ZAMARGU-4260 file (C-alpha; in steps of 0.2 Angstrom, whole numbers, plus 5000, padded with zeros to 4 digits):
<rodrens>
0) 5497/5386/5432 | 5508/5400/5425 | 5514/5416/5431 | 5518/5433/5422 | 5528/5447/5431
5) 5524/5466/5427 | 5531/5481/5433 | 5518/5483/5446 | 5509/5467/5444 | 5509/5449/5445
10) 5497/5438/5434 | 5493/5419/5437 | 5484/5409/5425 | 5472/5394/5434 | 5458/5383/5432
15) 5442/5386/5444 | 5428/5376/5447 | 5412/5381/5440 | 5396/5370/5444 | 5402/5353/5436
20) 5415/5359/5424 | 5430/5370/5425 | 5434/5389/5419 | 5450/5397/5413 | 5456/5414/5423
25) 5469/5426/5424 | 5471/5433/5442 | 5478/5449/5443 | 5487/5456/5460 | 5496/5471/5462
30) 5514/5468/5470 | 5517/5473/5487 | 5500/5477/5493 | 5487/5467/5504 | 5472/5471/5488
35) 5462/5456/5483 | 5467/5449/5466 | 5455/5453/5451 | 5449/5439/5441 | 5448/5439/5423
40) 5438/5424/5414 | 5446/5419/5398 | 5441/5408/5384 | 5426/5416/5379 | 5418/5410/5395
45) 5420/5393/5389 | 5417/5379/5402 | 5431/5364/5401 | 5427/5345/5408 | 5444/5343/5415
50) 5453/5355/5425 | 5469/5352/5415 | 5460/5359/5399 | 5455/5373/5408 | 5473/5376/5414
55) 5480/5374/5397 | 5467/5388/5389 | 5473/5400/5404 | 5491/5397/5402 | 5489/5401/5383
60) 5480/5416/5385 | 5491/5423/5398 | 5504/5423/5385 | 5495/5434/5374 | 5493/5448/5389
65) 5506/5461/5385 | 5504/5472/5401 | 5493/5476/5416 | 5486/5495/5415 | 5488/5506/5430
70) 5470/5501/5436 | 5475/5483/5434 | 5465/5479/5417 | 5474/5466/5405 | 5481/5474/5389
75) 5482/5460/5376 | 5494/5459/5361 | 5487/5465/5344 | 5474/5453/5338 | 5474/5443/5354
80) 5455/5443/5356
</rodrens>
């Protein structure tokens, strides 16, 4: 799991269970509020056998997030996806 701080948001990469596998996700939460986090599935929806593999994929994706929009959407580096 990795964290990345933005002006109004915090983003966290993680692996989450999905049936008998794991998916790579990035959760985005507005700082200073009680709003629920918005979860984005990354790695093109690929499922991983090990949580550690999904976590590595999520961390790699998080390094390519340049910013979070005012609406909470991920803004990727150019050519990142």
